[in-house]
N, C-alpha and C positions, 0 to 999 in steps of 0.2 A: 877548876871549873865547877866543883861541887856546890859552891855557894852562889853560883851565877843565877841571875834572874833572866829568863828569856822573854823579851818584849816583842810581840808580834803586832806590828802597827805599820800601816801603809801611808798614813797621813803625817808628813814631816812636822806639822804644827802640833798634832796630838803626841807625837814622839817626844818633841821638846817639852811639852807641857807635862807629860808623864815622868820624864827624867827629872825635871825640875821639882815636881811634887815628891818624887821618891827622895831626893836630896833634902828637901825642906822637912820631910817626915823623919829624917835621920837614918834612912836606910842606906847603908854603905856598901852593900853587896855589889859586885860587878854586874853590869847589865849588857847582855848580848842582844842585838836588835836584828830581827828578821822583818823585811819590808813587804813580804807577801807570804801566803800559805805554803807555797812550794819551797821557799827558802827556809821557813820554819821546819818543815819536814826534813829537808836536807840537813839542817843543824841537828835535829833530834836523832836522826838515823845514820848520820855520817856518810851522806851521799852527796852527789853534785859538787858544789863549791866547798863543801865540808867533808869531802872524801878523806878518810884517814883520821878524822877527829875521834878521840877516845870516847866512844858512846857510853862507856860505863860511868863517865862523869856527867850525870844527868843534871839538868837545872834544878834548883831548889823549888822554883815555881815558874809557871808559864803564865804571862799576862797576855791574853788572847783577844784581839779584836775579831769581830765576826765578818764584817764586810771587807773582804780582802781580794786582791787580784789573784789570778791563776788558780788558787785553791782556797775556798772560803773557810772561815773559822770553824764552822760546824764539821766540815770534812776533816780538818786538822784534828779536832777533838775526837772524832770517831776513830781515826787511824791511830791516835795515841792510845786510846782505850783498848784497842784490839791487840796491841803489841806488848809483850811481856816486859820489855825494856822501859816502856814509857807509861804503862797503865796506872802506876801509882804516883806519878808526878802530879802535885796539885796544879789545877788549872783554874785560873780566875778569869772569867770573861769580863773584859773591860771595854765597854762599847757605848756609843751614843744611841744605839738602837733602842726604841721604845716599843718595838713590835712584840706582842705577847708570844707569837710563834717562836721568836728567837730565845726568849726566856725558857719556854717549855722544851724546845729542842736542846738547849744547853744543859738543862737539868737531866733530860732523858739520856743524853749521851755522856753524862758523867762529869760535868763541870762541878768544881768544888764550891764556887761562888760566882755570883753574877753582879757586877757593879756597873751601873749606868754612870757614864762620865757626866758629872754635874758641870754646868756652864761656869759656875762660880768657882774660882781657883781655891779659895779657902775650904769650900766643901770638898773639893777634889783632894786637897791635902789631908783632910780628915778621913776620907775614904781610903787614902793611901796608908794612913797610920793604922787603920783597922786591918788592912792587908798585911802590914808588918806584924801585928800582934797575932794574927791567926795563921798566916801561911809562911812568911819569910823566916820567922824565928822558930818555927816548929821543927 
């Protein structure tokens, strides 16, 4: 689980696009998918459906959408940064949001990077390659 990427994405089309872009960029790490913020927190802290998961095996990086059901991405980020177990996991906000407030909040609460999902697939693959260079291989 140490090399796992945690993708937190509620939109099935964006999930498929992200997984495809990761493969096209040559990223071979296993990807765990959480489809809402509550599921992401359960995965990270070994609660709920992930009760008993070895939480010492933290994801290599978390790709976090902001607009999520149940618990939004900013709250997931805040809770990660408050907990000793998860505070140092790199978090890349990967979102379609172009709201300035989302960018500011993401930075204020400790996101390592903020990538706006481009509409163009080739641009998205290039953004994913950058992700690999800076966060996945670190």
